[in-house]
C-alpha positions in Angstrom: 141.7 206.8 102.7 141.1 207.6 99.3 140.3 204.5 96.8 141.9 203.8 93.2 138.3 203.5 91.1 138.9 202.4 87.6 135.5 201.8 86.4 132.1 203.1 88.2 128.6 201.5 87.1 125.3 202.8 89.0 122.1 200.8 89.1 119.0 200.7 90.9 117.1 198.4 93.4 113.7 199.2 94.5 110.4 197.2 96.1 107.3 197.7 93.7 104.3 195.7 94.9 106.4 193.2 96.9 108.8 192.5 94.2 112.6 193.8 93.9 113.0 195.2 90.3 116.8 196.1 89.1 117.2 199.0 86.8 120.6 199.4 85.1 122.2 202.1 84.7 125.3 203.5 82.7 128.6 201.4 83.1 131.5 202.5 82.4 130.6 206.5 84.0 133.3 208.8 84.1 135.1 209.0 87.5 134.1 212.3 89.2 135.0 214.2 92.3 131.7 213.4 93.5 131.9 209.9 92.9 135.5 209.6 94.4 134.0 211.2 97.6 131.2 209.0 97.9 133.2 205.8 97.5 135.8 206.9 100.3 132.9 208.3 102.3 131.2 204.8 102.4 134.6 202.7 102.5 135.2 205.0 105.9 131.5 204.1 107.1 131.8 200.4 106.7 135.5 200.5 108.3 133.8 202.4 111.5 131.2 199.0 111.4 131.8 196.8 114.8 130.9 193.7 112.8 133.6 191.8 110.7 131.2 190.3 108.3 131.2 193.3 106.5 133.2 193.6 103.5 133.6 189.6 103.8 132.3 187.1 101.1 129.9 184.6 102.0 131.3 180.8 102.0 128.3 179.6 100.2 129.0 180.2 96.5 126.1 178.9 94.7 123.5 181.3 97.3 125.8 184.1 97.4 128.2 184.3 93.9 129.2 187.7 94.1 133.0 186.6 94.4 132.7 183.8 92.0 131.4 186.6 89.4 134.3 189.2 90.8 137.0 186.1 90.2 135.5 185.4 86.9 135.7 189.0 86.0 139.5 189.4 87.1 140.5 186.1 85.2 139.3 186.5 82.1 140.7 188.7 79.2 139.0 191.0 78.3 136.7 191.2 80.8 133.2 193.0 80.8 132.5 195.2 83.3 129.0 195.3 82.5 127.9 191.9 82.6 130.0 191.8 85.9 128.1 194.4 87.5 124.5 193.6 86.2 125.2 189.9 87.5 125.7 191.2 90.9 122.7 193.3 90.8 121.0 190.0 90.3 122.5 188.5 93.7 121.6 191.4 95.6 118.3 191.3 93.9 117.8 187.7 95.1 119.0 188.4 98.4 116.9 191.5 99.3 113.7 189.5 98.4 
């Protein structure tokens, strides 16, 4: 299955001295064949998981706001992809810690 990729951002989440740190990378990277392959491979990997919770949003949007961020991004024009990805990384950081 090939995904249609419109925009790409790569950020880094690392653990240093007991705390997680987000390093923001460039947003709106050019979609390359390598990126396409990696995203397609990840999609296939998650599709094989037996747990049905993979790829689903949590009901509690206050503690797990990713769905809320995506909804706001899709409903506002012009939208800001960089801000969306930064918010998503902050959510990931909070959940990892």
